C-alpha positions in Angstrom: -2.8 110.9 15.9 -2.6 113.8 13.5 -5.9 115.4 12.5 -5.0 115.0 8.8 -2.3 113.4 6.9 0.6 115.5 5.5 0.7 116.6 1.9 -3.1 117.0 1.4 -2.5 120.0 -0.7 -0.3 121.3 -3.5 3.3 120.3 -2.9 6.7 120.1 -4.6 10.0 118.4 -3.7 13.3 120.1 -3.2 16.2 118.0 -4.4 19.9 117.8 -3.5 22.6 115.4 -4.6 20.1 113.6 -6.8 17.4 112.9 -4.3 14.4 114.7 -2.8 15.4 115.9 0.7 12.3 118.1 1.5 8.7 118.4 0.5 7.2 121.9 0.5 3.5 122.0 0.9 2.1 125.5 0.0 -1.6 125.0 -0.1 -2.4 122.7 2.8 -5.9 121.6 3.7 -5.6 122.0 7.4 -8.0 122.8 10.3 -8.3 126.6 10.9 -7.1 126.2 14.5 -3.6 125.3 13.4 -3.2 128.5 11.4 -2.8 126.9 8.0 0.5 127.9 6.3 3.1 126.4 4.0 5.5 123.9 5.6 8.4 121.6 4.9 7.7 118.0 5.7 9.2 115.5 5.6 12.7 116.9 5.6 15.3 114.1 5.5 19.0 113.5 5.7 20.8 112.3 2.5 20.5 108.8 3.8 16.7 109.2 4.2 16.2 109.7 7.9 13.2 112.0 8.6 14.2 115.0 10.8 10.8 116.9 11.0 7.6 116.2 12.9 4.1 117.0 11.6 1.1 117.7 13.8 2.3 115.7 16.8 -0.1 114.8 19.6 1.6 117.2 22.0 1.3 120.2 19.7 -0.9 119.5 16.6 -0.2 123.0 15.3 3.5 122.2 14.9 3.9 121.7 11.1 7.3 120.4 10.2 9.5 123.4 9.5 7.5 126.6 8.9 7.4 130.4 9.4 5.0 130.9 12.2 4.2 134.0 14.4 2.0 133.8 17.5 0.4 137.2 16.9 0.7 139.6 13.9 -1.6 142.6 14.1 -4.0 140.7 16.4 -4.1 137.5 14.3 -2.7 134.1 15.4 -0.3 132.7 12.7 1.2 130.1 15.0 -1.9 127.9 15.8 -3.4 126.7 19.0 -4.2 129.2 21.8 -3.3 132.9 22.0 -1.5 133.9 25.2 -3.5 136.5 27.1 -1.8 138.1 30.2 -3.5 137.0 33.4 -5.4 134.2 31.6 -2.8 132.1 29.9 -3.3 130.4 26.6 -6.8 131.0 25.4 -8.6 129.6 22.4 -9.7 132.6 20.3 -11.3 132.9 16.9 -8.3 134.8 15.6 -6.4 132.2 13.5 -4.9 133.6 10.3 -3.7 131.8 7.2 -0.8 132.2 4.8 -2.0 132.1 1.3 0.1 131.4 -1.8 0.0 134.4 -4.2 2.4 133.5 -7.0 5.8 131.9 -7.8 8.7 134.2 -8.6 11.0 131.2 -9.2 10.6 127.4 -9.2 13.4 124.9 -9.7 14.5 121.6 -8.2 16.8 123.3 -5.7 15.2 126.8 -5.2 11.7 128.2 -4.7 10.8 131.9 -4.4 7.3 132.6 -3.5 5.0 135.5 -2.8 2.4 135.0 0.0 -0.4 137.0 1.6 -1.0 136.7 5.3 -4.7 137.1 6.0 -6.7 137.5 9.2 -9.6 135.2 10.1 -12.0 137.5 8.3 -9.9 137.5 5.1 -8.3 140.9 5.6 -4.8 141.0 4.1 -2.4 141.9 6.9 1.0 141.3 5.4 2.8 140.4 2.2 5.8 138.1 2.3 8.5 137.1 -0.2 10.0 133.7 0.8 13.0 131.9 -0.7 14.0 128.3 0.0 17.3 127.1 -1.4 19.1 123.7 -0.9 22.6 122.7 -1.8 25.1 119.9 -0.8 27.7 120.5 1.9 29.4 117.1 2.2 28.7 113.5 1.1 26.5 113.2 4.3 25.1 116.6 4.7 23.2 119.4 2.9 22.1 122.9 3.6 18.7 124.6 3.6 18.7 128.4 3.3 15.5 130.2 4.3 15.0 133.9 3.4 11.8 135.8 4.2 10.8 139.4 4.0 7.5 140.7 5.5 5.8 144.0 4.9 2.5 145.3 6.2 -0.6 145.5 3.9 -2.9 147.7 6.0 -1.2 151.0 5.5 -0.2 151.2 9.1 2.6 149.6 11.2 2.9 145.8 11.5 3.2 144.5 15.0 4.7 141.1 15.7 4.0 139.7 19.2 4.7 136.6 21.3 3.8 135.2 24.7 7.3 136.2 25.8 6.6 139.8 24.8 3.4 139.6 26.8 5.1 138.5 30.0 5.5 134.8 29.8 9.1 134.3 30.6 11.1 132.3 28.1 8.2 131.9 25.6 9.3 134.4 23.0 8.9 132.0 20.1 7.9 133.1 16.6 9.8 133.1 13.3 11.3 130.2 11.4 10.4 127.2 13.6 11.7 123.6 13.1 9.8 120.9 14.9 11.8 117.6 15.2 10.1 114.2 15.3 8.4 113.0 18.4 9.3 110.0 20.6 13.1 110.4 20.3 15.0 108.3 22.8 18.1 110.6 22.6 18.1 114.3 21.9 20.6 117.0 22.8 20.9 120.7 22.1 24.0 122.9 22.4 25.8 126.0 21.1 29.3 127.3 20.6 31.3 126.9 23.8 28.2 126.2 25.9 27.7 123.4 28.3 24.4 124.6 29.7 21.0 125.7 28.3 21.1 127.5 25.0 17.5 128.6 25.3 17.4 132.3 25.0 21.0 132.6 23.9 22.2 134.8 21.0 24.8 132.5 19.4 25.8 132.2 15.7 24.7 128.6 15.7 22.8 126.0 17.7 22.9 122.2 17.3 20.0 119.8 17.7 20.9 116.2 17.5 18.8 113.1 18.1 17.5 109.7 17.1 15.1 106.9 17.9 15.9 103.6 19.5 17.5 101.4 16.9 17.4 104.2 14.4 20.1 106.3 12.8 21.4 109.5 14.5 21.0 112.9 12.8 22.3 116.4 13.4 20.8 119.8 12.6 23.0 122.9 12.8 21.0 126.1 12.8 23.0 129.2 11.7 22.0 132.8 11.7 23.6 136.0 10.5 25.5 137.7 13.3 23.9 141.0 12.4 20.5 139.6 13.3 21.4 137.6 16.4 17.8 136.9 17.4 17.6 134.7 20.6 17.2 131.0 20.1 14.0 129.3 21.3 15.2 125.7 22.0 13.3 122.7 23.3 15.0 119.3 23.9 13.1 117.9 26.9 9.3 117.9 26.5 9.8 118.0 22.7 12.6 118.8 20.3 12.4 122.0 18.3 14.3 125.2 17.5 13.1 128.7 16.5 15.0 131.8 15.8 12.8 134.1 17.9 12.0 137.5 16.4 9.9 138.9 19.3 11.6 137.4 22.3 10.7 139.7 25.1 9.1 142.7 23.4 6.9 143.3 20.4 8.6 143.9 17.1 7.0 146.9 15.4 7.7 147.4 11.7 6.8 150.9 10.5 4.4 151.4 7.6 6.3 151.0 4.3 9.3 149.2 5.9 10.3 145.6 5.3 11.4 143.1 8.0 13.7 140.3 6.7 15.7 137.4 8.1 18.0 134.7 6.7 18.5 131.3 8.4 20.5 128.4 7.3 20.1 124.8 8.5 22.7 122.1 7.8 21.0 118.6 7.8 23.5 115.8 8.5 23.6 112.1 9.0 25.2 110.8 12.2 26.2 112.6 15.4 27.8 116.1 15.5 31.4 115.2 14.9 34.2 117.8 14.6 34.2 117.3 10.8 30.4 117.8 10.6 30.6 121.0 12.6 33.5 122.4 10.7 31.7 121.8 7.4 28.4 123.2 8.7 30.0 126.4 10.0 31.9 126.9 6.8 28.7 126.4 4.8 26.9 128.9 7.0 29.6 131.5 7.0 30.1 131.1 10.8 33.2 130.3 12.8 33.1 127.0 14.8 
């Protein structure tokens, strides 16, 4: 069972087509070991089916949809253990926290927020400007756009690291991560023209579709700008989740004074991934099906 219930902090709903489709929690009261950070949960389809998972038993540090980084300048902003070469995942006292600084914009369908990423000792390591925007796509689907820009606060370079960058093959997660619900009886992930594993691929879009026994099917279409083309971290067997990985197999170093930014779009749809759903999603995300 989760250690705490969701929404035990300041939160606001994001609305689309006359209903709340996502709740954004920006000041969560969470255990230090999960690297407390703002998150979206629950996120639902327009028909009300929940498509995010929160603090599941298998990975209690998975918080719905959030921006999470395994290591930033030595601090763990992902939660759980820190990968140490030769030792594996080790529990260290290095968990950071993303703190709300101020709102730059707040409305029913758009949030723009300034955050401070702080180390376990309270030292500011990075500043972030984050934007969350929702809009309708079709009568059965809507789009979430996530923009984030990170810059260092120490006066030196900002280093973003991952287990993959430290030698653990295929574990280059870190960035905008979407954890789907647990205990799905059907789940499938695929990309454009692919019949095999999309994990580690650099495709303009990836689909995750699933559902529970007796429950409604849902489809998530993750779209990224072709110019960024980060590899996709995709899980659909042990659990269901997708991350656009920003430090896949090597550390990402952002020079002092520079800004690192990304834009991701996710189309949330009721039902399986039909041709019409995919066409509408790709058009909404400015990608070609």
